[in-house]
N, C-alpha and C positions, 0 to 999 in steps of 0.2 A: 570887616576882616575878610580877606580873600586868600584862599589857599588852592593849591593844586593837589588833587588826590586821585590816584589810580587812573589818570588820564582824563579827569573831569576838573573843571573850574567851579569851585564852590565860593559863593559870596553871601555873607550875612552881615547886615548892618542894623543898628538900632538907632533911630532918629525920630525927631518930632514930625508928626504929620501936620496937615493944614489946620486940624482942629486943636493942635497944641499939645497933644499927649504923644508919648513915644510908642512906636510900632516897630516890630522886627520885620525887615524885608530880607527875603532870601531868594537865591537862584542857583541852579546847578546846570551847567552846560558841558556836553562832551566835547573835548578838544578836537578830535579828528574831523568831525563834520559839523560842529556847532549845534547839535541836537539839544534842545531844551528838555531836560528830564523833568524839572519842576521849577516853579517860581511862585512867589506870592508874598503874603504878609500875614502877621499874626499880632494880636493884641494880648500879650501875655507877659509874665514876669521872668521868663527864662532868660539866661544870659546868652550872649553871642556865642560863647564857647560851648554851651549846651546845645545850641542850634547847630553849630559846626559838627558836633558829635552825632546829632540826629541825621544831618545830611550825609555824613560819611556812612552811616548805617544804611541809608537809602541807596547810596551808590553801591555799597557792597551787595545789597539785595538785588539791585538792577543788574549787576555784573553776573551774579549767581543765577538769577532767574528773571530775565527781562519782562516776562509776562506780568509780573506784579506791578509794573509801572506803565504798562501799555494801556491805552484807552480803547483799543479794538477788542471785540469780543470773539471768542472761538468760532462763533457762527459766521463771522465775516469771512468771505472767500480768500481774502489776502492775509488773514491773521498769521498763518504759519510762515508765509514769505517774510512778513515784517518781523516776526520773532527771529527768524534765521538771520535777517539783515542786522538786527540789533546785536545778536550774539557775535557775528563776525566783526562788526564795528567796535564792539567792546574789547575784543581781543586786539584789534589794531590800535585803538586809542591808548591802551595801557602801555604800549611801547613808546609813547610820546612824552612820558614823564621826564 
């Protein structure tokens, strides 16, 4: 399932992996600049709709406070510059819906 949400593209699919059992694959990209907020896979029993709700929550959190999804640490000299860039880009991307 693919959806657009608040300027982000969220994709969640559940399909068989090479070992033969089902995995959930997910990704979230910001539309304005292609920034990958998160991606990965999970071996769980949650539905695709549940994962979509979880990813929407992460997008909401990232828009409200980008520092929660950033991998930089506050000790990094560029931390606050990157944080400001994410805030500006998040405002810009919400207009792309």
